[in-house]
N, CA, C, O and the ligand as a Tripos MOL2 file, in Angstrom:
@<TRIPOS>MOLECULE
protein
  253   251    64     0     0
PROTEIN
NO_CHARGES

@<TRIPOS>ATOM
      1 N          40.8200   55.4280  -37.0710 N.3       1 MET1
      2 CA         39.7250   54.6150  -37.3820 C.3       1 MET1
      3 C          39.1090   54.9700  -38.7870 C.2       1 MET1
      4 O          38.6050   56.0740  -38.9940 O.2       1 MET1
      5 N          39.1710   54.0020  -39.7210 N.am      2 ASN2
      6 CA         38.4640   54.3230  -40.9610 C.3       2 ASN2
      7 C          37.2820   53.3300  -41.1200 C.2       2 ASN2
      8 O          37.0830   52.4640  -40.2680 O.2       2 ASN2
      9 N          36.4690   53.4680  -42.2610 N.am      3 CYS3
     10 CA         35.3010   52.7030  -42.3290 C.3       3 CYS3
     11 C          35.6290   51.2550  -42.4480 C.2       3 CYS3
     12 O          34.8260   50.4430  -41.9880 O.2       3 CYS3
     13 N          36.7310   50.8450  -43.0210 N.am      4 ARG4
     14 CA         37.1240   49.4870  -43.2080 C.3       4 ARG4
     15 C          37.3040   48.9540  -41.7230 C.2       4 ARG4
     16 O          36.6770   47.9640  -41.3470 O.2       4 ARG4
     17 N          38.1020   49.5800  -40.9620 N.am      5 GLU5
     18 CA         38.3720   49.0780  -39.5220 C.3       5 GLU5
     19 C          37.0100   49.1240  -38.8500 C.2       5 GLU5
     20 O          36.6540   48.1320  -38.2130 O.2       5 GLU5
     21 N          36.2330   50.1640  -38.9320 N.am      6 ALA6
     22 CA         35.0120   50.1920  -38.2830 C.3       6 ALA6
     23 C          34.0630   48.9890  -38.5850 C.2       6 ALA6
     24 O          33.5250   48.3870  -37.6560 O.2       6 ALA6
     25 N          33.8680   48.6540  -39.8460 N.am      7 THR7
     26 CA         32.8960   47.5660  -40.1380 C.3       7 THR7
     27 C          33.4740   46.2030  -39.5910 C.2       7 THR7
     28 O          32.7200   45.3320  -39.1570 O.2       7 THR7
     29 N          34.8650   46.0560  -39.6300 N.am      8 ARG8
     30 CA         35.4510   44.8660  -39.1510 C.3       8 ARG8
     31 C          35.3040   44.7360  -37.6200 C.2       8 ARG8
     32 O          35.0840   43.6490  -37.0850 O.2       8 ARG8
     33 N          35.4260   45.8000  -36.9930 N.am      9 LEU9
     34 CA         35.1620   45.7570  -35.5460 C.3       9 LEU9
     35 C          33.6310   45.5670  -35.1910 C.2       9 LEU9
     36 O          33.3450   44.9920  -34.1410 O.2       9 LEU9
     37 N          32.7290   45.9920  -35.9590 N.am     10 MET10
     38 CA         31.3400   45.7680  -35.8180 C.3      10 MET10
     39 C          31.0370   44.1740  -36.0360 C.2      10 MET10
     40 O          30.2540   43.5590  -35.3130 O.2      10 MET10
     41 N          31.6460   43.6710  -36.9580 N.am     11 SER11
     42 CA         31.4920   42.2590  -37.2220 C.3      11 SER11
     43 C          32.0030   41.4070  -35.9780 C.2      11 SER11
     44 O          31.3810   40.4670  -35.4820 O.2      11 SER11
     45 N          33.2870   41.9070  -35.5390 N.am     12 GLU12
     46 CA         33.8550   41.1980  -34.4980 C.3      12 GLU12
     47 C          33.1190   41.3140  -33.2360 C.2      12 GLU12
     48 O          33.1900   40.4590  -32.3530 O.2      12 GLU12
     49 N          32.4040   42.3910  -33.1580 N.am     13 GLN13
     50 CA         31.6180   42.6170  -31.8370 C.3      13 GLN13
     51 C          30.4790   41.5510  -31.7100 C.2      13 GLN13
     52 O          29.9790   41.2490  -30.6260 O.2      13 GLN13
     53 N          30.1220   41.0220  -32.8790 N.am     14 GLN14
     54 CA         29.0650   39.9790  -32.7420 C.3      14 GLN14
     55 C          29.6040   38.6620  -32.0390 C.2      14 GLN14
     56 O          28.9120   37.8750  -31.3930 O.2      14 GLN14
     57 N          30.9600   38.5660  -32.2820 N.am     15 GLU15
     58 CA         31.5340   37.3290  -31.7730 C.3      15 GLU15
     59 C          32.3390   37.3860  -30.4270 C.2      15 GLU15
     60 O          32.5520   36.3730  -29.7620 O.2      15 GLU15
     61 N          32.7740   38.6450  -30.0670 N.am     16 ARG16
     62 CA         33.4790   38.8290  -28.9250 C.3      16 ARG16
     63 C          33.3080   40.2560  -28.3240 C.2      16 ARG16
     64 O          32.8930   41.2000  -28.9960 O.2      16 ARG16
     65 N          33.6380   40.3410  -27.0830 N.am     17 GLU17
     66 CA         33.5070   41.6670  -26.3870 C.3      17 GLU17
     67 C          34.6460   42.5510  -26.7870 C.2      17 GLU17
     68 O          35.7920   42.1290  -26.6250 O.2      17 GLU17
     69 N          34.4300   43.7900  -27.3170 N.am     18 LEU18
     70 CA         35.4960   44.6270  -27.7290 C.3      18 LEU18
     71 C          36.1700   45.3110  -26.3660 C.2      18 LEU18
     72 O          35.5120   45.4950  -25.3420 O.2      18 LEU18
     73 N          37.3690   45.6100  -26.4790 N.am     19 VAL19
     74 CA         37.8830   46.1980  -25.4480 C.3      19 VAL19
     75 C          37.7630   47.7800  -25.6080 C.2      19 VAL19
     76 O          37.5070   48.2690  -26.7080 O.2      19 VAL19
     77 N          37.9480   48.5240  -24.5230 N.am     20 LEU20
     78 CA         37.6170   50.0360  -24.5610 C.3      20 LEU20
     79 C          38.3520   50.7050  -25.7200 C.2      20 LEU20
     80 O          37.8090   51.5980  -26.3700 O.2      20 LEU20
     81 N          39.6100   50.2660  -25.9830 N.am     21 ARG21
     82 CA         40.3740   50.8460  -26.9260 C.3      21 ARG21
     83 C          39.8780   50.6750  -28.4170 C.2      21 ARG21
     84 O          40.2650   51.3770  -29.3520 O.2      21 ARG21
     85 N          38.9990   49.6810  -28.5030 N.am     22 GLU22
     86 CA         38.3870   49.3880  -29.8590 C.3      22 GLU22
     87 C          36.9840   50.0350  -29.7830 C.2      22 GLU22
     88 O          36.5270   50.6880  -30.7220 O.2      22 GLU22
     89 N          36.3700   49.8420  -28.7100 N.am     23 ARG23
     90 CA         34.8450   50.3850  -28.6060 C.3      23 ARG23
     91 C          34.8540   51.9230  -28.7630 C.2      23 ARG23
     92 O          33.9680   52.4560  -29.4320 O.2      23 ARG23
     93 N          35.7980   52.6360  -28.1870 N.am     24 LEU24
     94 CA         35.6990   54.1640  -28.1440 C.3      24 LEU24
     95 C          35.8740   54.6790  -29.5270 C.2      24 LEU24
     96 O          35.0100   55.3940  -30.0340 O.2      24 LEU24
     97 N          36.9960   54.3320  -30.1770 N.am     25 PRO25
     98 CA         37.0760   54.9180  -31.5690 C.3      25 PRO25
     99 C          35.9560   54.4420  -32.5350 C.2      25 PRO25
    100 O          35.5530   55.1630  -33.4470 O.2      25 PRO25
    101 N          35.4790   53.2130  -32.2990 N.am     26 LEU26
    102 CA         34.3330   52.7480  -33.0530 C.3      26 LEU26
    103 C          33.0610   53.7080  -32.8980 C.2      26 LEU26
    104 O          32.4390   54.2210  -33.8280 O.2      26 LEU26
    105 N          32.8260   53.8330  -31.6420 N.am     27 LYS27
    106 CA         31.6390   54.6570  -31.2890 C.3      27 LYS27
    107 C          31.7450   56.0710  -31.9080 C.2      27 LYS27
    108 O          30.7850   56.5850  -32.4820 O.2      27 LYS27
    109 N          32.8600   56.6410  -31.7840 N.am     28 LEU28
    110 CA         33.1380   57.9710  -32.4160 C.3      28 LEU28
    111 C          33.0450   57.8500  -33.8710 C.2      28 LEU28
    112 O          32.4080   58.7210  -34.4630 O.2      28 LEU28
    113 N          33.5990   56.8730  -34.5530 N.am     29 HIS29
    114 CA         33.4310   56.8420  -35.9050 C.3      29 HIS29
    115 C          32.0110   56.7110  -36.4610 C.2      29 HIS29
    116 O          31.6420   57.3540  -37.4440 O.2      29 HIS29
    117 N          31.1870   55.8070  -35.7590 N.am     30 VAL30
    118 CA         29.8850   55.5040  -36.0930 C.3      30 VAL30
    119 C          29.0110   56.8070  -35.8560 C.2      30 VAL30
    120 O          28.0020   57.0160  -36.5290 O.2      30 VAL30
    121 N          29.4420   57.6550  -34.8830 N.am     31 MET31
    122 CA         28.6420   58.9660  -34.6290 C.3      31 MET31
    123 C          28.7020   59.8320  -35.8130 C.2      31 MET31
    124 O          27.7830   60.5630  -36.1820 O.2      31 MET31
    125 N          29.9700   59.6890  -36.4470 N.am     32 MET32
    126 CA         30.2170   60.7880  -37.5470 C.3      32 MET32
    127 C          29.7830   60.1900  -38.9360 C.2      32 MET32
    128 O          29.4270   60.9240  -39.8580 O.2      32 MET32
    129 N          29.8290   58.8470  -39.0380 N.am     33 CYS33
    130 CA         29.7430   58.1870  -40.3200 C.3      33 CYS33
    131 C          28.4500   57.6020  -40.5620 C.2      33 CYS33
    132 O          28.1240   56.5990  -39.9260 O.2      33 CYS33
    133 N          27.6180   58.1580  -41.4770 N.am     34 THR34
    134 CA         26.2940   57.5310  -41.7230 C.3      34 THR34
    135 C          26.4650   56.1580  -42.2730 C.2      34 THR34
    136 O          25.7440   55.2500  -41.8600 O.2      34 THR34
    137 N          27.3160   55.9630  -43.1220 N.am     35 GLY35
    138 CA         27.4180   54.6940  -43.8590 C.3      35 GLY35
    139 C          27.6790   53.5360  -42.7510 C.2      35 GLY35
    140 O          27.0340   52.4890  -42.7750 O.2      35 GLY35
    141 N          28.6130   53.7890  -41.8380 N.am     36 CYS36
    142 CA         28.8900   52.7660  -40.9730 C.3      36 CYS36
    143 C          27.6940   52.5930  -39.9140 C.2      36 CYS36
    144 O          27.4700   51.5150  -39.3640 O.2      36 CYS36
    145 N          26.9770   53.7160  -39.6920 N.am     37 ARG37
    146 CA         25.8830   53.6820  -38.7710 C.3      37 ARG37
    147 C          24.7620   52.6820  -39.3940 C.2      37 ARG37
    148 O          24.1870   51.7920  -38.7660 O.2      37 ARG37
    149 N          24.5790   53.0050  -40.7160 N.am     38 ASN38
    150 CA         23.6810   52.0930  -41.4130 C.3      38 ASN38
    151 C          24.0900   50.6260  -41.3480 C.2      38 ASN38
    152 O          23.3010   49.7180  -41.0870 O.2      38 ASN38
    153 N          25.3360   50.4730  -41.5970 N.am     39 PHE39
    154 CA         25.8510   49.1100  -41.5880 C.3      39 PHE39
    155 C          25.6880   48.3790  -40.2360 C.2      39 PHE39
    156 O          25.3920   47.1840  -40.1980 O.2      39 PHE39
    157 N          25.8870   49.1260  -39.1300 N.am     40 GLY40
    158 CA         25.7330   48.5890  -37.8350 C.3      40 GLY40
    159 C          24.3380   48.2230  -37.5470 C.2      40 GLY40
    160 O          24.0800   47.2080  -36.9000 O.2      40 GLY40
    161 N          23.3740   49.0550  -38.0280 N.am     41 GLN41
    162 CA         21.9720   48.7680  -37.8980 C.3      41 GLN41
    163 C          21.5430   47.6160  -38.6030 C.2      41 GLN41
    164 O          20.8050   46.7770  -38.0860 O.2      41 GLN41
    165 N          21.9970   47.5360  -39.8190 N.am     42 GLN42
    166 CA         21.6250   46.4330  -40.7220 C.3      42 GLN42
    167 C          22.0660   45.1910  -40.1260 C.2      42 GLN42
    168 O          21.2910   44.2350  -40.0790 O.2      42 GLN42
    169 N          23.3560   45.1130  -39.6210 N.am     43 MET43
    170 CA         23.8230   43.9170  -39.0380 C.3      43 MET43
    171 C          23.0970   43.4680  -37.7740 C.2      43 MET43
    172 O          22.8750   42.2790  -37.5420 O.2      43 MET43
    173 N          22.7300   44.4860  -36.9500 N.am     44 HIS44
    174 CA         22.0660   44.1870  -35.8540 C.3      44 HIS44
    175 C          20.6850   43.5440  -36.2190 C.2      44 HIS44
    176 O          20.2470   42.5940  -35.5700 O.2      44 HIS44
    177 N          19.9970   44.1060  -37.3030 N.am     45 THR45
    178 CA         18.6910   43.5610  -37.6500 C.3      45 THR45
    179 C          18.9290   42.0770  -38.1540 C.2      45 THR45
    180 O          18.2190   41.1500  -37.7670 O.2      45 THR45
    181 N          19.9600   41.9200  -39.0280 N.am     46 ILE46
    182 CA         20.1620   40.5790  -39.5010 C.3      46 ILE46
    183 C          20.4410   39.6160  -38.3140 C.2      46 ILE46
    184 O          19.9620   38.4820  -38.3240 O.2      46 ILE46
    185 N          21.1360   40.0190  -37.3930 N.am     47 ARG47
    186 CA         21.5350   39.2520  -36.3670 C.3      47 ARG47
    187 C          20.3020   38.7710  -35.6180 C.2      47 ARG47
    188 O          20.1730   37.5870  -35.3080 O.2      47 ARG47
    189 N          19.4310   39.6670  -35.3430 N.am     48 GLN48
    190 CA         18.2710   39.3970  -34.6370 C.3      48 GLN48
    191 C          17.3340   38.4520  -35.3680 C.2      48 GLN48
    192 O          16.7340   37.5580  -34.7720 O.2      48 GLN48
    193 N          17.2140   38.6800  -36.7380 N.am     49 ILE49
    194 CA         16.3800   37.7700  -37.4430 C.3      49 ILE49
    195 C          17.0760   36.2830  -37.5050 C.2      49 ILE49
    196 O          16.3990   35.2540  -37.4960 O.2      49 ILE49
    197 N          18.3720   36.2930  -37.5640 N.am     50 ALA50
    198 CA         19.0820   34.9870  -37.5500 C.3      50 ALA50
    199 C          18.9030   34.2570  -36.3300 C.2      50 ALA50
    200 O          18.8370   33.0280  -36.3260 O.2      50 ALA50
    201 N          18.8080   35.0690  -35.1310 N.am     51 ARG51
    202 CA         18.6150   34.4850  -33.8580 C.3      51 ARG51
    203 C          17.2720   33.9880  -33.5730 C.2      51 ARG51
    204 O          17.0650   32.9790  -32.8980 O.2      51 ARG51
    205 N          16.3230   34.7470  -34.1220 N.am     52 THR52
    206 CA         14.8630   34.3520  -34.0980 C.3      52 THR52
    207 C          14.5890   33.0810  -34.8630 C.2      52 THR52
    208 O          13.8540   32.1780  -34.4640 O.2      52 THR52
    209 N          15.2620   33.1020  -36.0170 N.am     53 TYR53
    210 CA         15.0470   31.8860  -36.9090 C.3      53 TYR53
    211 C          15.7320   30.6940  -36.2100 C.2      53 TYR53
    212 O          15.1350   29.6190  -36.2760 O.2      53 TYR53
    213 N          16.8650   30.7400  -35.5710 N.am     54 ALA54
    214 CA         17.5760   29.7480  -35.0760 C.3      54 ALA54
    215 C          16.8270   29.2460  -33.8280 C.2      54 ALA54
    216 O          16.8660   28.0350  -33.6090 O.2      54 ALA54
    217 N          16.1800   30.0130  -33.0240 N.am     55 LYS55
    218 CA         15.3590   29.7080  -32.0080 C.3      55 LYS55
    219 C          14.1470   28.7900  -32.4920 C.2      55 LYS55
    220 O          13.8960   27.7110  -31.9570 O.2      55 LYS55
    221 N          13.4580   29.2940  -33.5000 N.am     56 ASN56
    222 CA         12.2960   28.4790  -34.0980 C.3      56 ASN56
    223 C          12.7480   27.1670  -34.4820 C.2      56 ASN56
    224 O          12.1520   26.1430  -34.1480 O.2      56 ASN56
    225 N          13.9420   27.1900  -35.2780 N.am     57 GLU57
    226 CA         14.4860   25.8130  -35.6950 C.3      57 GLU57
    227 C          14.6420   24.9640  -34.4720 C.2      57 GLU57
    228 O          14.2540   23.7960  -34.4640 O.2      57 GLU57
    229 N          15.1920   25.5210  -33.4630 N.am     58 ASP58
    230 CA         15.4430   24.7750  -32.2640 C.3      58 ASP58
    231 C          14.1130   24.1710  -31.7530 C.2      58 ASP58
    232 O          14.0070   22.9990  -31.3930 O.2      58 ASP58
    233 N          13.1680   25.0220  -31.7540 N.am     59 LYS59
    234 CA         11.8760   24.6070  -31.0650 C.3      59 LYS59
    235 C          11.2310   23.4840  -31.9330 C.2      59 LYS59
    236 O          10.7620   22.4900  -31.3790 O.2      59 LYS59
    237 N          11.2070   23.6130  -33.1140 N.am     60 ASP60
    238 CA         10.5560   22.7550  -34.0700 C.3      60 ASP60
    239 C          11.5770   21.6170  -34.4760 C.2      60 ASP60
    240 O          11.3230   20.8500  -35.4050 O.2      60 ASP60
    241 N          12.6600   21.5480  -33.7890 N.am     61 GLY61
    242 CA         13.8230   20.6880  -34.1870 C.3      61 GLY61
    243 C          13.5110   19.2760  -34.2010 C.2      61 GLY61
    244 O          12.4580   18.8590  -33.7190 O.2      61 GLY61
    245 N          14.4130   18.4870  -34.7540 N.am     62 SER62
    246 CA         14.2170   17.1500  -35.0060 C.3      62 SER62
    247 C          14.6780   16.3650  -33.7540 C.2      62 SER62
    248 O          14.5420   15.1460  -33.6560 O.2      62 SER62
    249 N          15.2290   17.1480  -32.8090 N.am     63 ALA63
    250 CA         15.7150   16.4170  -31.5600 C.3      63 ALA63
    251 C          14.4720   15.9760  -30.7590 C.2      63 ALA63
    252 O          14.6050   15.3620  -29.7010 O.2      63 ALA63
    253 ZN         32.5940   54.8180  -41.5890 Zn       64 ZN64
@<TRIPOS>BOND
     1     1     2 1
     2     2     3 1
     3     3     4 2
     4     3     5 am
     5     5     6 1
     6     6     7 1
     7     7     8 2
     8     7     9 am
     9     9    10 1
    10    10    11 1
    11    11    12 2
    12    11    13 am
    13    13    14 1
    14    14    15 1
    15    15    16 2
    16    15    17 am
    17    17    18 1
    18    18    19 1
    19    19    20 2
    20    19    21 am
    21    21    22 1
    22    22    23 1
    23    23    24 2
    24    23    25 am
    25    25    26 1
    26    26    27 1
    27    27    28 2
    28    27    29 am
    29    29    30 1
    30    30    31 1
    31    31    32 2
    32    31    33 am
    33    33    34 1
    34    34    35 1
    35    35    36 2
    36    35    37 am
    37    37    38 1
    38    38    39 1
    39    39    40 2
    40    39    41 am
    41    41    42 1
    42    42    43 1
    43    43    44 2
    44    43    45 am
    45    45    46 1
    46    46    47 1
    47    47    48 2
    48    47    49 am
    49    49    50 1
    50    50    51 1
    51    51    52 2
    52    51    53 am
    53    53    54 1
    54    54    55 1
    55    55    56 2
    56    55    57 am
    57    57    58 1
    58    58    59 1
    59    59    60 2
    60    59    61 am
    61    61    62 1
    62    62    63 1
    63    63    64 2
    64    63    65 am
    65    65    66 1
    66    66    67 1
    67    67    68 2
    68    67    69 am
    69    69    70 1
    70    70    71 1
    71    71    72 2
    72    71    73 am
    73    73    74 1
    74    74    75 1
    75    75    76 2
    76    75    77 am
    77    77    78 1
    78    78    79 1
    79    79    80 2
    80    79    81 am
    81    81    82 1
    82    82    83 1
    83    83    84 2
    84    83    85 am
    85    85    86 1
    86    86    87 1
    87    87    88 2
    88    87    89 am
    89    89    90 1
    90    90    91 1
    91    91    92 2
    92    91    93 am
    93    93    94 1
    94    94    95 1
    95    95    96 2
    96    95    97 am
    97    97    98 1
    98    98    99 1
    99    99   100 2
   100    99   101 am
   101   101   102 1
   102   102   103 1
   103   103   104 2
   104   103   105 am
   105   105   106 1
   106   106   107 1
   107   107   108 2
   108   107   109 am
   109   109   110 1
   110   110   111 1
   111   111   112 2
   112   111   113 am
   113   113   114 1
   114   114   115 1
   115   115   116 2
   116   115   117 am
   117   117   118 1
   118   118   119 1
   119   119   120 2
   120   119   121 am
   121   121   122 1
   122   122   123 1
   123   123   124 2
   124   123   125 am
   125   125   126 1
   126   126   127 1
   127   127   128 2
   128   127   129 am
   129   129   130 1
   130   130   131 1
   131   131   132 2
   132   131   133 am
   133   133   134 1
   134   134   135 1
   135   135   136 2
   136   135   137 am
   137   137   138 1
   138   138   139 1
   139   139   140 2
   140   139   141 am
   141   141   142 1
   142   142   143 1
   143   143   144 2
   144   143   145 am
   145   145   146 1
   146   146   147 1
   147   147   148 2
   148   147   149 am
   149   149   150 1
   150   150   151 1
   151   151   152 2
   152   151   153 am
   153   153   154 1
   154   154   155 1
   155   155   156 2
   156   155   157 am
   157   157   158 1
   158   158   159 1
   159   159   160 2
   160   159   161 am
   161   161   162 1
   162   162   163 1
   163   163   164 2
   164   163   165 am
   165   165   166 1
   166   166   167 1
   167   167   168 2
   168   167   169 am
   169   169   170 1
   170   170   171 1
   171   171   172 2
   172   171   173 am
   173   173   174 1
   174   174   175 1
   175   175   176 2
   176   175   177 am
   177   177   178 1
   178   178   179 1
   179   179   180 2
   180   179   181 am
   181   181   182 1
   182   182   183 1
   183   183   184 2
   184   183   185 am
   185   185   186 1
   186   186   187 1
   187   187   188 2
   188   187   189 am
   189   189   190 1
   190   190   191 1
   191   191   192 2
   192   191   193 am
   193   193   194 1
   194   194   195 1
   195   195   196 2
   196   195   197 am
   197   197   198 1
   198   198   199 1
   199   199   200 2
   200   199   201 am
   201   201   202 1
   202   202   203 1
   203   203   204 2
   204   203   205 am
   205   205   206 1
   206   206   207 1
   207   207   208 2
   208   207   209 am
   209   209   210 1
   210   210   211 1
   211   211   212 2
   212   211   213 am
   213   213   214 1
   214   214   215 1
   215   215   216 2
   216   215   217 am
   217   217   218 1
   218   218   219 1
   219   219   220 2
   220   219   221 am
   221   221   222 1
   222   222   223 1
   223   223   224 2
   224   223   225 am
   225   225   226 1
   226   226   227 1
   227   227   228 2
   228   227   229 am
   229   229   230 1
   230   230   231 1
   231   231   232 2
   232   231   233 am
   233   233   234 1
   234   234   235 1
   235   235   236 2
   236   235   237 am
   237   237   238 1
   238   238   239 1
   239   239   240 2
   240   239   241 am
   241   241   242 1
   242   242   243 1
   243   243   244 2
   244   243   245 am
   245   245   246 1
   246   246   247 1
   247   247   248 2
   248   247   249 am
   249   249   250 1
   250   250   251 1
   251   251   252 2
@<TRIPOS>SUBSTRUCTURE
     1 MET1         2 RESIDUE 1 A MET
     2 ASN2         6 RESIDUE 1 A ASN
     3 CYS3        10 RESIDUE 1 A CYS
     4 ARG4        14 RESIDUE 1 A ARG
     5 GLU5        18 RESIDUE 1 A GLU
     6 ALA6        22 RESIDUE 1 A ALA
     7 THR7        26 RESIDUE 1 A THR
     8 ARG8        30 RESIDUE 1 A ARG
     9 LEU9        34 RESIDUE 1 A LEU
    10 MET10       38 RESIDUE 1 A MET
    11 SER11       42 RESIDUE 1 A SER
    12 GLU12       46 RESIDUE 1 A GLU
    13 GLN13       50 RESIDUE 1 A GLN
    14 GLN14       54 RESIDUE 1 A GLN
    15 GLU15       58 RESIDUE 1 A GLU
    16 ARG16       62 RESIDUE 1 A ARG
    17 GLU17       66 RESIDUE 1 A GLU
    18 LEU18       70 RESIDUE 1 A LEU
    19 VAL19       74 RESIDUE 1 A VAL
    20 LEU20       78 RESIDUE 1 A LEU
    21 ARG21       82 RESIDUE 1 A ARG
    22 GLU22       86 RESIDUE 1 A GLU
    23 ARG23       90 RESIDUE 1 A ARG
    24 LEU24       94 RESIDUE 1 A LEU
    25 PRO25       98 RESIDUE 1 A PRO
    26 LEU26      102 RESIDUE 1 A LEU
    27 LYS27      106 RESIDUE 1 A LYS
    28 LEU28      110 RESIDUE 1 A LEU
    29 HIS29      114 RESIDUE 1 A HIS
    30 VAL30      118 RESIDUE 1 A VAL
    31 MET31      122 RESIDUE 1 A MET
    32 MET32      126 RESIDUE 1 A MET
    33 CYS33      130 RESIDUE 1 A CYS
    34 THR34      134 RESIDUE 1 A THR
    35 GLY35      138 RESIDUE 1 A GLY
    36 CYS36      142 RESIDUE 1 A CYS
    37 ARG37      146 RESIDUE 1 A ARG
    38 ASN38      150 RESIDUE 1 A ASN
    39 PHE39      154 RESIDUE 1 A PHE
    40 GLY40      158 RESIDUE 1 A GLY
    41 GLN41      162 RESIDUE 1 A GLN
    42 GLN42      166 RESIDUE 1 A GLN
    43 MET43      170 RESIDUE 1 A MET
    44 HIS44      174 RESIDUE 1 A HIS
    45 THR45      178 RESIDUE 1 A THR
    46 ILE46      182 RESIDUE 1 A ILE
    47 ARG47      186 RESIDUE 1 A ARG
    48 GLN48      190 RESIDUE 1 A GLN
    49 ILE49      194 RESIDUE 1 A ILE
    50 ALA50      198 RESIDUE 1 A ALA
    51 ARG51      202 RESIDUE 1 A ARG
    52 THR52      206 RESIDUE 1 A THR
    53 TYR53      210 RESIDUE 1 A TYR
    54 ALA54      214 RESIDUE 1 A ALA
    55 LYS55      218 RESIDUE 1 A LYS
    56 ASN56      222 RESIDUE 1 A ASN
    57 GLU57      226 RESIDUE 1 A GLU
    58 ASP58      230 RESIDUE 1 A ASP
    59 LYS59      234 RESIDUE 1 A LYS
    60 ASP60      238 RESIDUE 1 A ASP
    61 GLY61      242 RESIDUE 1 A GLY
    62 SER62      246 RESIDUE 1 A SER
    63 ALA63      250 RESIDUE 1 A ALA
    64 ZN64       253 GROUP 0 **** ****
């Protein structure tokens, strides 16, 4: 597992459930790698903002 794979898996994790064979090495890598840890946190934050925004859009939506 390198940084490239780790970031790719973290992106895919948003769309689908990772299998254990992906999740385990990813977790180990993120534990050791500050860069990927930050990437994961940023993505999590962006995801939550996007979700909140989408929810508000839906609420005030034109439907
Ligand atoms: Zn890394």
